ZAMAR-530352 format. One record per residue (C-alpha): residue number from 1; x negated, y negated, z negated. Coordinates in pm, 1 decimal. Layout:
   k        x        y        z
 NUM        X        Y        Z
...
***
This chain:
   k        x        y        z
   1   -806.5   6712.4   -507.3
   2   -454.1   6608.7   -635.0
   3   -645.7   6350.4   -844.8
   4   -822.8   6212.1   -504.8
   5   -485.5   6201.7   -332.1
   6   -339.7   5964.1   -600.6
   7   -604.8   5728.3   -584.7
   8   -551.8   5704.9   -209.2
   9   -186.9   5622.3   -244.3
  10   -261.9   5367.0   -503.7
  11   -510.0   5183.5   -299.2
  12   -277.4   5199.8     -7.0
  13     13.0   5088.4   -204.2
  14   -193.5   4754.4   -327.8
  15   -296.0   4693.3     11.7
  16     87.0   4730.3    161.8
  17    126.7   4483.1   -104.6
  18   -111.9   4220.8    -22.4
  19    -30.5   4282.6    350.8
  20    328.4   4183.9    224.7
  21    251.9   3874.2     40.4
  22    397.8   3565.3    190.5
  23    137.8   3330.0    281.5
  24    171.5   2955.9    332.5
  25     -9.9   2885.6    645.3
  26    210.4   2520.7    649.3
  27    248.8   2210.3    510.1
  28    551.5   2106.0    345.7
  29    654.6   1733.0    328.3
  30    956.1   1612.7    147.0
  31   1025.8   1209.0    189.5
  32   1091.9   1021.3   -100.6
  33   1365.9    766.6   -205.8
  34   1399.3    475.8     22.2
  35   1131.6    646.2    339.0
  36   1177.4    655.7    661.8
  37    977.1    834.6    957.8
  38    989.6    684.8   1333.9
  39    701.1    861.6   1449.2
  40    551.4   1170.3   1311.5
  41    174.9   1311.8   1486.7
  42    253.9   1132.2   1810.1
  43    633.6   1207.7   1851.4
  44    929.3    995.4   1767.4
  45   1093.0   1158.5   1457.6
  46   1351.7    971.2   1252.9
  47   1391.5   1114.4    933.4
  48   1561.8    952.8    603.7
  49   1505.5    987.5    218.7
  50   1522.0   1381.1    119.4
  51   1412.6   1504.0    444.8
  52   1166.1   1789.9    441.4
  53    897.6   1767.0    751.4
  54    728.3   2136.3    808.3
  55    360.7   2081.0    982.6
  56     90.5   2284.8   1043.3
  57   -254.2   2297.3    897.4
  58   -452.5   1986.3    967.0
  59   -469.2   1594.3   1002.7
  60    -96.1   1433.2   1027.3
  61    -10.7   1086.7   1088.7
  62    290.0    953.5   1002.3
  63    477.3    553.0   1064.4
  64    728.9    520.5    776.4
  65    864.9    224.9    617.8
  66   1119.7    188.8    307.0
  67   1456.2     20.9    306.9
  68   1587.6    -88.6    -31.7
  69   1905.9   -305.1   -112.5
  70   1780.3   -633.2   -269.0
  71   1917.0   -934.3   -369.7
  72   1951.2  -1212.7   -668.7
  73   2260.8   -985.4   -789.7
  74   2481.0   -672.6   -772.4
  75   2721.1   -871.0   -562.3
  76   2437.2  -1002.5   -350.6
  77   2257.4   -767.1   -206.5
  78   2124.4   -663.8    148.1
  79   1952.2   -365.9    275.2
  80   1595.0   -489.4    411.4
  81   1303.3   -313.7    505.1
  82    938.9   -317.0    401.8
  83    626.0   -321.5    685.5
  84    579.5    -32.4    882.4
  85    318.3    141.5    783.6
  86     99.4    443.1    934.7
  87    -13.4    703.8    706.5
  88   -279.5    991.7    767.1
  89   -363.3   1226.6    556.7
  90   -519.9   1600.8    550.2
  91   -358.5   1904.8    403.7
  92   -315.5   2282.3    434.9
  93   -131.9   2541.4    263.2
  94     92.7   2294.4     43.7
  95    445.6   2128.6    -65.0
  96    365.4   1768.7    -77.0
  97    593.3   1458.7   -151.5
  98    556.9   1099.5    -21.7
  99    724.9    845.9   -236.6
 100    718.6    485.3   -297.6
 101    743.1    308.4   -603.4
 102   1086.6    196.4   -755.3
 103   1186.8   -122.0   -519.4
 104   1474.4   -307.2   -697.1
 105   1377.2   -661.1   -601.7
 106   1241.1   -911.5   -292.7
 107    953.7   -954.9   -494.6
 108    850.7   -592.1   -554.9
 109    935.1   -527.4   -187.3
 110    678.4   -784.5    -94.2
 111    451.7   -702.2   -378.4
 112    483.1   -312.7   -193.0
 113    410.0   -478.3    141.5
 114     94.8   -601.1      2.7
 115    -18.0   -272.3   -184.7
 116    106.4     -8.0     60.4
 117    117.3    204.5   -265.4
 118    267.1    518.7   -154.0
 119    209.0    826.1   -348.5
 120    118.1   1168.6   -198.1
 121    140.3   1458.6   -430.8
 122    181.6   1824.3   -445.7
 123    441.4   2014.9   -606.1
 124    202.1   2046.6   -964.3
 125    170.9   1637.3   -958.4
 126   -218.4   1620.1   -816.6
 127   -263.4   1323.8   -621.0
 128   -364.7   1402.7   -230.7
 129   -580.7   1125.9    -20.6
 130   -463.5    933.2    253.7
 131   -521.6    638.5    484.2
 132   -286.0    384.6    519.0
 133   -229.3     76.5    713.7
 134     32.4   -157.8    828.2
 135    146.8   -128.8   1183.6
 136    147.1   -485.1   1267.6
 137    406.5   -664.4   1515.3
 138    364.9   -978.2   1687.4
 139    657.5  -1240.1   1557.6
 140    990.4  -1137.4   1551.9
 141   1096.6   -801.6   1756.0
 142   1458.3   -715.0   1792.6
 143   1346.8   -394.0   1872.8
 144   1019.6   -221.4   1835.3
 145    848.6     65.7   2038.3
 146    653.5    232.4   1732.9
 147    500.2    533.8   2000.4
 148    364.8    237.8   2189.7
 149    264.9     37.7   1909.9
 150     92.3    389.2   1778.3
 151    -89.6    437.0   2069.3
 152   -273.1    123.9   2049.4
 153   -298.1    164.0   1687.4
 154   -498.5    463.1   1725.2
 155   -753.8    282.2   1942.1
 156   -845.3     48.4   1697.5
 157  -1079.5    119.4   1409.1
 158   -886.5    136.6   1111.8
 159   -912.7    427.0    894.7
 160   -557.4    543.5    907.7
 161   -636.1    582.8   1313.8
 162   -661.7    927.0   1502.4
 163   -732.0    996.0   1843.5
 164   -569.4   1347.6   1775.9
 165   -200.0   1240.5   1891.6
 166    -87.1   1056.6   2203.7
 167    294.4    947.4   2263.3
 168    456.7   1142.1   2532.4
 169    480.1    977.5   2870.7
 170    784.9    867.9   2975.3
 171    960.1    946.0   3270.9
 172   1193.4    655.0   3420.3
 173   1348.5    396.5   3187.5
 174   1185.0    305.0   2885.1
 175   1463.5    378.3   2635.3
 176   1692.5    628.2   2671.3
 177   2060.7    500.2   2659.6
 178   2306.3    730.2   2587.1
 179   2716.1    704.7   2716.4
 180   2923.5    700.8   2373.0
 181   3256.7    892.9   2343.5
 182   3568.4    648.4   2402.3
 183   3359.9    383.9   2629.5
 184   3453.0    284.1   2972.8
 185   3266.3    498.8   3228.4
 186   2897.7    330.2   3303.7
 187   2921.6    149.4   2996.5
 188   2602.0    181.6   2818.3
 189   2644.4    279.5   2425.0
 190   2430.9     11.9   2223.3
 191   2110.2     98.6   2028.2
 192   2177.7    116.7   1676.7
 193   1819.3     65.3   1538.0
 194   1889.2   -256.5   1784.5
 195   2180.9   -330.8   1626.1
 196   2069.2   -307.6   1266.2
 197   1781.3   -546.0   1312.5
 198   1958.0   -772.6   1458.7
 199   2219.3   -739.5   1161.6
 200   1948.2   -774.5    948.5
 201   1776.9  -1085.8   1090.0
 202   2091.0  -1291.6   1110.7
 203   2200.0  -1202.6    758.4
 204   1813.0  -1344.7    670.8
 205   1919.5  -1637.7    813.1
 206   2269.0  -1728.5    658.2
 207   2323.9  -1953.3    364.2
 208   2479.3  -1743.7     10.2
 209   2799.9  -1874.9    154.3
 210   2778.8  -1726.8    504.0
 211   2672.5  -1388.5    348.3
 212   2941.0  -1364.6     92.6
 213   3182.4  -1424.9    350.1
 214   3027.4  -1151.7    577.5
 215   3034.7   -902.8    262.6
 216   3374.4   -975.9    202.0
 217   3486.1   -920.8    589.6
 218   3314.2   -610.9    605.5
 219   3459.6   -469.8    294.0
 220   3798.5   -567.9    413.4
 221   3729.9   -399.0    726.7
 222   3656.6    -74.2    571.7
***
């Protein structure tokens, strides 16, 4: 009888240990150097390099791009951003990293735009399959509505498209304008993404002399 009780106790202990063991029923995705997200599974999410996304098991779709400082020399560099990429993958119970290759020049950035060579890997270094496509835009756009662009993209036949995610309905104005502290009552705060894209656009239009004058002015204003 004593032997039977000991056996039952051991069995119960093992069962309790198994039940108490943590189960990873999610996907943890870390963004590599230079990568920013704009949309995650049909919702606007603006996260930068090093951020971690906690996702449910299953299919996921991200819109990402890579922003790096490039130029002819260290004294002549400015942030430039790659094409926006739609990335679709299927994963379960894993910790993953999504990374772009090292980019140090405009030529490397252009090569990345052509190759779309992202790396999606497990913590052990195993490659995870994914589909990727450029989220095309028409001409120069000061502000991009990524949610609507993805909704249109998902009606295409691209392997990176999915019918599982829809942009949420927008009530009222198309953009959320927030008042900033210190502004006069009724004044709208400028959209910082809009400002960033405008600055980048005009910098690329400027000649080397104007670029240097601009950077010297920025440094003297800090």
